N, C-alpha and C positions, 0 to 999 in steps of 0.2 A: 463475806460474803461467797464463801465457798473454797476456798482459795487458801494454799499454803506453798505462795515462792519462796523459791531461795531470796537472801539480799542480793544476789548477782543479777538475777532476775530482775527483778524492783530495778535497781540502778541501770542494766541496761537500757529498758522502758521507758527509763524519767531523766533519762538525761537530759533531754532539752529542755527540762522543767527543774530546773536543779533551783530549788529558794524560789521557787515560785507557787503561788497561791491556783489550784488549776480548779477551773471551771467543770461542769459536770462535761461540758461537750471538750473540754481535753481528757477529762477522765477515762471518759469510756472508751477509748481506740487503747488506750492504756489500760483497761481493764480485758479488755479482749485480746490484745497481747500477751499480755497476763496469761488467762484463759486457754489462750492454746499450747503455749507453754507447757502447760499445765495436763492439757491432753496428748499431748506427744510424750510423753514422758514413759520411759519403757522401765518397766519395774521388774525381775527376776526375783524371785524369792530364795530359788536356790543358791543362786550365787552372791545375795546376800547371807546366805546361812554360812558357808562355803568362807566366806571375808569373813566371819566371825570364829570360826573353829580354826584359828588360826591362834587366836588366845586360850583355845581347849589344852593348855597344857597336859592335862592327864586323860585325855582323849575321852572322859564320859560326859561330852555334851556342858558342859562347863565352863564359866569362867570366873575370875573374882570381881567381887564388887568393886572392888579398886582400879581396875585395867580399866571397866566400862564407864567407871566415872571419869578417870584420865578421859580415854576417847573422847566424852559427850562434852566434857567442859572444855579439850584442850585443841582437837582436831577438827578440818569442817567446819558445819553450821556449828559453833561454839554454845551450846546450852548455858543458861544459868546456872547455879548452885540450886535454886526452886525448881527450877525447871529438870535437871537431872534427877535430883531425889525423887519429885515424881515417876520419874520412868522405873526409876530403882526400886520405889516403894510397890509397884506393880510389876516386873520382873524378878524379882531376888525371890527363893526357895527357901524353907523354913532349916536350912541345912547351911544357912550364908553365900549360896553361890547363886552365879547369875545361871538359870538356864537360857540355852541356845534357842532353844524351839521356841520356848515362850518368852524370849526376846525379838525374834522374829516372828511370832505371831500379835505380838504385841504391835511395831512398827512396821505391820502392814495389817492391822486391824482395816485403817479408813482406806487405803489406796487400792 
């Protein structure tokens, strides 16, 4: 439906409906609240890139595949192994490293 809310956002707007089946009349305000949250998200690609530079131990604009997979599967909104492998497949260079520029472009493509 065009949104990609975080789990915590969904929990916050559906708190009153825990375990209940929603009618369309109940769902519409929930969807609108999630849509509003989504539109208010602030995203700064430069800050995102700076955050990953912490893992660039060699200063060459890349990080190890193992580090990225660990981040994707253990921190924040945890991805499944399958989801993490899909991201890795899109951002790993021919030398077996993750290009931070490529990762940021991939992650921000739909933002």
